[in-house]
N, CA, C and O atoms as a GROMACS GRO file, in nm:
protein
  332
    1MET      N    1   2.268  -0.025  -0.528
    1MET     CA    2   2.182   0.043  -0.455
    1MET      C    3   2.088  -0.055  -0.269
    1MET      O    4   2.016  -0.152  -0.290
    2ARG      N    5   2.099  -0.026  -0.180
    2ARG     CA    6   2.016  -0.067  -0.091
    2ARG      C    7   1.890  -0.071  -0.050
    2ARG      O    8   1.830   0.036  -0.045
    3ILE      N    9   1.845  -0.153  -0.025
    3ILE     CA   10   1.663  -0.224  -0.031
    3ILE      C   11   1.684  -0.217   0.137
    3ILE      O   12   1.764  -0.267   0.216
    4ASN      N   13   1.534  -0.098   0.149
    4ASN     CA   14   1.542  -0.105   0.284
    4ASN      C   15   1.355  -0.124   0.308
    4ASN      O   16   1.300  -0.178   0.212
    5ALA      N   17   1.300  -0.100   0.377
    5ALA     CA   18   1.167  -0.164   0.447
    5ALA      C   19   1.102  -0.056   0.342
    5ALA      O   20   1.026  -0.127   0.276
    6GLU      N   21   1.090   0.083   0.290
    6GLU     CA   22   1.083   0.188   0.257
    6GLU      C   23   1.034   0.186   0.115
    6GLU      O   24   0.938   0.239   0.058
    7PHE      N   25   1.148   0.091   0.069
    7PHE     CA   26   1.145   0.055  -0.080
    7PHE      C   27   0.995   0.037  -0.157
    7PHE      O   28   0.914  -0.044  -0.111
    8LYS      N   29   0.967   0.105  -0.257
    8LYS     CA   30   0.862   0.040  -0.274
    8LYS      C   31   0.857  -0.069  -0.403
    8LYS      O   32   0.921  -0.065  -0.508
    9VAL      N   33   0.751  -0.174  -0.353
    9VAL     CA   34   0.786  -0.299  -0.402
    9VAL      C   35   0.793  -0.325  -0.560
    9VAL      O   36   0.860  -0.417  -0.606
   10PHE      N   37   0.713  -0.229  -0.642
   10PHE     CA   38   0.729  -0.176  -0.784
   10PHE      C   39   0.870  -0.155  -0.823
   10PHE      O   40   0.922  -0.203  -0.923
   11HIS      N   41   0.934  -0.072  -0.725
   11HIS     CA   42   1.079  -0.068  -0.774
   11HIS      C   43   1.141  -0.126  -0.761
   11HIS      O   44   1.231  -0.118  -0.844
   12LEU      N   45   1.160  -0.236  -0.656
   12LEU     CA   46   1.221  -0.331  -0.659
   12LEU      C   47   1.181  -0.432  -0.774
   12LEU      O   48   1.270  -0.502  -0.823
   13LEU      N   49   1.058  -0.443  -0.815
   13LEU     CA   50   1.081  -0.543  -0.931
   13LEU      C   51   1.127  -0.475  -1.051
   13LEU      O   52   1.186  -0.540  -1.137
   14GLU      N   53   1.107  -0.355  -1.064
   14GLU     CA   54   1.144  -0.290  -1.223
   14GLU      C   55   1.289  -0.264  -1.192
   14GLU      O   56   1.349  -0.278  -1.299
   15GLU      N   57   1.367  -0.235  -1.101
   15GLU     CA   58   1.517  -0.256  -1.088
   15GLU      C   59   1.572  -0.360  -1.084
   15GLU      O   60   1.692  -0.376  -1.106
   16PHE      N   61   1.478  -0.465  -1.048
   16PHE     CA   62   1.566  -0.579  -0.986
   16PHE      C   63   1.448  -0.692  -1.021
   16PHE      O   64   1.354  -0.732  -0.952
   17PRO      N   65   1.486  -0.727  -1.149
   17PRO     CA   66   1.329  -0.812  -1.212
   17PRO      C   67   1.380  -1.032  -1.132
   17PRO      O   68   1.323  -1.141  -1.125
   18GLU      N   69   1.470  -0.992  -1.106
   18GLU     CA   70   1.518  -1.121  -1.050
   18GLU      C   71   1.471  -1.137  -0.920
   18GLU      O   72   1.492  -1.246  -0.867
   19SER      N   73   1.404  -1.043  -0.851
   19SER     CA   74   1.337  -1.068  -0.758
   19SER      C   75   1.195  -1.077  -0.786
   19SER      O   76   1.130  -1.031  -0.692
   20GLU      N   77   1.140  -1.110  -0.860
   20GLU     CA   78   0.994  -1.149  -0.861
   20GLU      C   79   0.978  -1.269  -0.794
   20GLU      O   80   0.881  -1.272  -0.718
   21SER      N   81   1.067  -1.398  -0.803
   21SER     CA   82   1.007  -1.529  -0.774
   21SER      C   83   1.000  -1.457  -0.580
   21SER      O   84   0.892  -1.441  -0.523
   22VAL      N   85   1.092  -1.435  -0.536
   22VAL     CA   86   1.052  -1.390  -0.426
   22VAL      C   87   0.926  -1.288  -0.366
   22VAL      O   88   0.846  -1.317  -0.277
   23VAL      N   89   0.934  -1.196  -0.419
   23VAL     CA   90   0.818  -1.113  -0.427
   23VAL      C   91   0.663  -1.196  -0.423
   23VAL      O   92   0.589  -1.211  -0.326
   24LYS      N   93   0.646  -1.239  -0.548
   24LYS     CA   94   0.562  -1.338  -0.533
   24LYS      C   95   0.505  -1.451  -0.417
   24LYS      O   96   0.390  -1.483  -0.386
   25GLU      N   97   0.641  -1.498  -0.366
   25GLU     CA   98   0.647  -1.587  -0.279
   25GLU      C   99   0.558  -1.518  -0.132
   25GLU      O  100   0.467  -1.582  -0.080
   26TYR      N  101   0.592  -1.410  -0.090
   26TYR     CA  102   0.571  -1.332   0.025
   26TYR      C  103   0.412  -1.230  -0.037
   26TYR      O  104   0.323  -1.176   0.029
   27PHE      N  105   0.424  -1.234  -0.124
   27PHE     CA  106   0.290  -1.097  -0.154
   27PHE      C  107   0.221  -1.204  -0.254
   27PHE      O  108   0.217  -1.158  -0.368
   28LYS      N  109   0.176  -1.313  -0.244
   28LYS     CA  110   0.069  -1.434  -0.328
   28LYS      C  111  -0.042  -1.342  -0.319
   28LYS      O  112  -0.100  -1.329  -0.427
   29TYR      N  113  -0.086  -1.278  -0.230
   29TYR     CA  114  -0.221  -1.295  -0.232
   29TYR      C  115  -0.290  -1.141  -0.294
   29TYR      O  116  -0.410  -1.112  -0.300
   30PHE      N  117  -0.149  -1.039  -0.341
   30PHE     CA  118  -0.183  -0.941  -0.404
   30PHE      C  119  -0.215  -1.027  -0.615
   30PHE      O  120  -0.294  -1.006  -0.707
   31TYR      N  121  -0.116  -1.104  -0.594
   31TYR     CA  122  -0.132  -1.185  -0.713
   31TYR      C  123  -0.274  -1.284  -0.711
   31TYR      O  124  -0.365  -1.292  -0.794
   32ASP      N  125  -0.256  -1.342  -0.605
   32ASP     CA  126  -0.408  -1.428  -0.655
   32ASP      C  127  -0.560  -1.293  -0.637
   32ASP      O  128  -0.667  -1.315  -0.694
   33GLU      N  129  -0.547  -1.218  -0.588
   33GLU     CA  130  -0.662  -1.120  -0.621
   33GLU      C  131  -0.642  -1.036  -0.750
   33GLU      O  132  -0.710  -0.936  -0.774
   34GLU      N  133  -0.547  -1.081  -0.829
   34GLU     CA  134  -0.516  -0.990  -0.914
   34GLU      C  135  -0.497  -0.809  -0.888
   34GLU      O  136  -0.539  -0.721  -0.963
   35ILE      N  137  -0.445  -0.798  -0.798
   35ILE     CA  138  -0.448  -0.619  -0.805
   35ILE      C  139  -0.293  -0.609  -0.768
   35ILE      O  140  -0.268  -0.519  -0.688
   36GLU      N  141  -0.159  -0.701  -0.820
   36GLU     CA  142  -0.086  -0.639  -0.794
   36GLU      C  143  -0.026  -0.505  -0.890
   36GLU      O  144   0.067  -0.429  -0.860
   37ASP      N  145  -0.083  -0.506  -0.973
   37ASP     CA  146  -0.061  -0.367  -1.052
   37ASP      C  147  -0.092  -0.287  -0.973
   37ASP      O  148   0.011  -0.226  -0.945
   38ILE      N  149  -0.204  -0.231  -0.897
   38ILE     CA  150  -0.226  -0.125  -0.851
   38ILE      C  151  -0.152  -0.135  -0.686
   38ILE      O  152  -0.072  -0.053  -0.641
   39ALA      N  153  -0.194  -0.235  -0.628
   39ALA     CA  154  -0.137  -0.215  -0.505
   39ALA      C  155   0.028  -0.254  -0.474
   39ALA      O  156   0.084  -0.226  -0.368
   40LEU      N  157   0.091  -0.322  -0.581
   40LEU     CA  158   0.199  -0.319  -0.588
   40LEU      C  159   0.310  -0.190  -0.614
   40LEU      O  160   0.421  -0.158  -0.572
   41LYS      N  161   0.215  -0.139  -0.705
   41LYS     CA  162   0.283   0.045  -0.733
   41LYS      C  163   0.247   0.125  -0.632
   41LYS      O  164   0.316   0.225  -0.612
   42ARG      N  165   0.144   0.101  -0.555
   42ARG     CA  166   0.193   0.235  -0.457
   42ARG      C  167   0.221   0.190  -0.308
   42ARG      O  168   0.239   0.275  -0.220
   43LEU      N  169   0.223   0.017  -0.276
   43LEU     CA  170   0.319   0.063  -0.154
   43LEU      C  171   0.448   0.005  -0.145
   43LEU      O  172   0.514  -0.047  -0.236
   44SER      N  173   0.482   0.021  -0.010
   44SER     CA  174   0.632  -0.010   0.008
   44SER      C  175   0.606  -0.145   0.073
   44SER      O  176   0.503  -0.197   0.118
   45ILE      N  177   0.771  -0.195   0.060
   45ILE     CA  178   0.736  -0.333   0.083
   45ILE      C  179   0.688  -0.339   0.247
   45ILE      O  180   0.609  -0.430   0.277
   46GLN      N  181   0.723  -0.263   0.334
   46GLN     CA  182   0.657  -0.273   0.478
   46GLN      C  183   0.495  -0.224   0.460
   46GLN      O  184   0.407  -0.285   0.521
   47GLY      N  185   0.468  -0.122   0.382
   47GLY     CA  186   0.308  -0.116   0.346
   47GLY      C  187   0.277  -0.247   0.319
   47GLY      O  188   0.176  -0.277   0.383
   48ALA      N  189   0.332  -0.368   0.230
   48ALA     CA  190   0.248  -0.465   0.186
   48ALA      C  191   0.240  -0.556   0.287
   48ALA      O  192   0.151  -0.640   0.303
   49PHE      N  193   0.367  -0.531   0.374
   49PHE     CA  194   0.352  -0.639   0.480
   49PHE      C  195   0.226  -0.596   0.589
   49PHE      O  196   0.147  -0.680   0.631
   50ASN      N  197   0.221  -0.489   0.618
   50ASN     CA  198   0.115  -0.418   0.679
   50ASN      C  199  -0.022  -0.457   0.646
   50ASN      O  200  -0.100  -0.508   0.727
   51VAL      N  201  -0.049  -0.430   0.517
   51VAL     CA  202  -0.199  -0.491   0.477
   51VAL      C  203  -0.212  -0.643   0.518
   51VAL      O  204  -0.310  -0.694   0.572
   52LEU      N  205  -0.097  -0.705   0.482
   52LEU     CA  206  -0.112  -0.866   0.478
   52LEU      C  207  -0.134  -0.909   0.638
   52LEU      O  208  -0.196  -1.007   0.680
   53GLY      N  209  -0.062  -0.803   0.716
   53GLY     CA  210  -0.054  -0.853   0.862
   53GLY      C  211   0.077  -0.951   0.906
   53GLY      O  212   0.085  -1.012   1.013
   54LEU      N  213   0.174  -0.952   0.801
   54LEU     CA  214   0.290  -1.081   0.824
   54LEU      C  215   0.367  -1.057   0.958
   54LEU      O  216   0.374  -0.941   1.000
   55PRO      N  217   0.411  -1.132   1.009
   55PRO     CA  218   0.499  -1.150   1.154
   55PRO      C  219   0.599  -1.113   1.119
   55PRO      O  220   0.630  -1.114   1.000
   56GLU      N  221   0.692  -1.061   1.234
   56GLU     CA  222   0.814  -0.996   1.217
   56GLU      C  223   0.876  -1.100   1.164
   56GLU      O  224   0.934  -1.074   1.058
   57GLU      N  225   0.886  -1.262   1.220
   57GLU     CA  226   0.992  -1.300   1.152
   57GLU      C  227   0.964  -1.353   1.040
   57GLU      O  228   1.047  -1.426   0.985
   58LYS      N  229   0.816  -1.320   0.971
   58LYS     CA  230   0.808  -1.326   0.793
   58LYS      C  231   0.877  -1.231   0.726
   58LYS      O  232   0.936  -1.253   0.620
   59GLN      N  233   0.870  -1.099   0.797
   59GLN     CA  234   0.944  -1.005   0.739
   59GLN      C  235   1.057  -0.972   0.683
   59GLN      O  236   1.082  -0.923   0.573
   60LYS      N  237   1.162  -1.021   0.822
   60LYS     CA  238   1.296  -1.043   0.817
   60LYS      C  239   1.299  -1.156   0.723
   60LYS      O  240   1.382  -1.126   0.638
   61GLN      N  241   1.247  -1.281   0.696
   61GLN     CA  242   1.277  -1.362   0.639
   61GLN      C  243   1.270  -1.333   0.458
   61GLN      O  244   1.312  -1.418   0.380
   62PHE      N  245   1.224  -1.229   0.422
   62PHE     CA  246   1.188  -1.194   0.356
   62PHE      C  247   1.311  -1.109   0.258
   62PHE      O  248   1.343  -1.124   0.140
   63PHE      N  249   1.369  -1.000   0.383
   63PHE     CA  250   1.447  -0.953   0.342
   63PHE      C  251   1.595  -1.041   0.321
   63PHE      O  252   1.671  -1.008   0.229
   64LYS      N  253   1.629  -1.153   0.412
   64LYS     CA  254   1.701  -1.230   0.409
   64LYS      C  255   1.709  -1.300   0.277
   64LYS      O  256   1.811  -1.307   0.209
   65ASP      N  257   1.592  -1.352   0.249
   65ASP     CA  258   1.551  -1.396   0.086
   65ASP      C  259   1.629  -1.340   0.010
   65ASP      O  260   1.722  -1.401  -0.043
   66LEU      N  261   1.607  -1.217  -0.010
   66LEU     CA  262   1.627  -1.088  -0.080
   66LEU      C  263   1.766  -1.112  -0.102
   66LEU      O  264   1.809  -1.133  -0.215
   67HIS      N  265   1.837  -1.112  -0.001
   67HIS     CA  266   1.959  -1.084   0.002
   67HIS      C  267   2.046  -1.220  -0.006
   67HIS      O  268   2.153  -1.214  -0.066
   68GLU      N  269   2.004  -1.347   0.054
   68GLU     CA  270   2.064  -1.457  -0.012
   68GLU      C  271   2.051  -1.547  -0.115
   68GLU      O  272   2.135  -1.624  -0.163
   69LYS      N  273   1.922  -1.526  -0.146
   69LYS     CA  274   1.897  -1.599  -0.320
   69LYS      C  275   1.911  -1.523  -0.421
   69LYS      O  276   1.963  -1.559  -0.527
   70VAL      N  277   1.860  -1.396  -0.394
   70VAL     CA  278   1.894  -1.272  -0.499
   70VAL      C  279   2.048  -1.198  -0.479
   70VAL      O  280   2.110  -1.152  -0.575
   71GLY      N  281   2.087  -1.196  -0.373
   71GLY     CA  282   2.190  -1.109  -0.412
   71GLY      C  283   2.195  -0.977  -0.390
   71GLY      O  284   2.300  -0.914  -0.406
   72LEU      N  285   2.034  -0.898  -0.334
   72LEU     CA  286   2.079  -0.801  -0.341
   72LEU      C  287   2.126  -0.714  -0.200
   72LEU      O  288   2.143  -0.791  -0.106
   73ASP      N  289   2.146  -0.597  -0.173
   73ASP     CA  290   2.189  -0.532  -0.072
   73ASP      C  291   2.079  -0.490  -0.022
   73ASP      O  292   1.993  -0.419  -0.074
   74VAL      N  293   2.086  -0.555   0.119
   74VAL     CA  294   1.994  -0.497   0.217
   74VAL      C  295   2.021  -0.453   0.333
   74VAL      O  296   2.112  -0.495   0.404
   75SER      N  297   1.940  -0.362   0.361
   75SER     CA  298   1.981  -0.244   0.553
   75SER      C  299   2.043  -0.370   0.606
   75SER      O  300   1.981  -0.476   0.606
   76ARG      N  301   2.162  -0.360   0.649
   76ARG     CA  302   2.192  -0.455   0.765
   76ARG      C  303   2.082  -0.480   0.891
   76ARG      O  304   2.076  -0.581   0.962
   77HIS      N  305   2.010  -0.376   0.897
   77HIS     CA  306   1.981  -0.409   1.030
   77HIS      C  307   1.838  -0.494   1.017
   77HIS      O  308   1.781  -0.551   1.110
   78LEU      N  309   1.800  -0.489   0.898
   78LEU     CA  310   1.663  -0.552   0.822
   78LEU      C  311   1.681  -0.733   0.847
   78LEU      O  312   1.590  -0.814   0.863
   79LEU      N  313   1.843  -0.761   0.842
   79LEU     CA  314   1.950  -0.908   0.848
   79LEU      C  315   1.934  -0.959   0.976
   79LEU      O  316   1.911  -1.075   1.012
   80GLU      N  317   1.952  -0.829   1.058
   80GLU     CA  318   1.999  -0.904   1.175
   80GLU      C  319   1.890  -0.954   1.278
   80GLU      O  320   1.776  -0.909   1.282
   81GLU      N  321   1.949  -1.068   1.373
   81GLU     CA  322   1.835  -1.151   1.457
   81GLU      C  323   1.795  -1.052   1.543
   81GLU      O  324   1.847  -0.940   1.538
   82GLU      N  325   1.707  -1.081   1.622
   82GLU     CA  326   1.676  -0.938   1.745
   82GLU      C  327   1.747  -1.076   1.883
   82GLU      O  328   1.762  -1.198   1.873
   83GLU      N  329   1.768  -0.993   1.981
   83GLU     CA  330   1.776  -1.103   2.085
   83GLU      C  331   1.680  -1.074   2.184
   83GLU      O  332   1.666  -1.150   2.280
   0.00000   0.00000   0.00000
């Protein structure tokens, strides 16, 4: 299964529990505010980025971390550097 920006955060955690450390690192706000059960079930990865206002570099790093640290198959365009 290939991960893309429209993938629900909840489904990512459900299908790939090993991704939890990366998810917690980038979406810490939802855990700190104790709203992860509500927010992460409803939001796509891109939606969570939008809520948090994460810059594009940080978004790209999230997908790189999923790919490199967890070994998930991530859509290629999310891993490529922009020129």
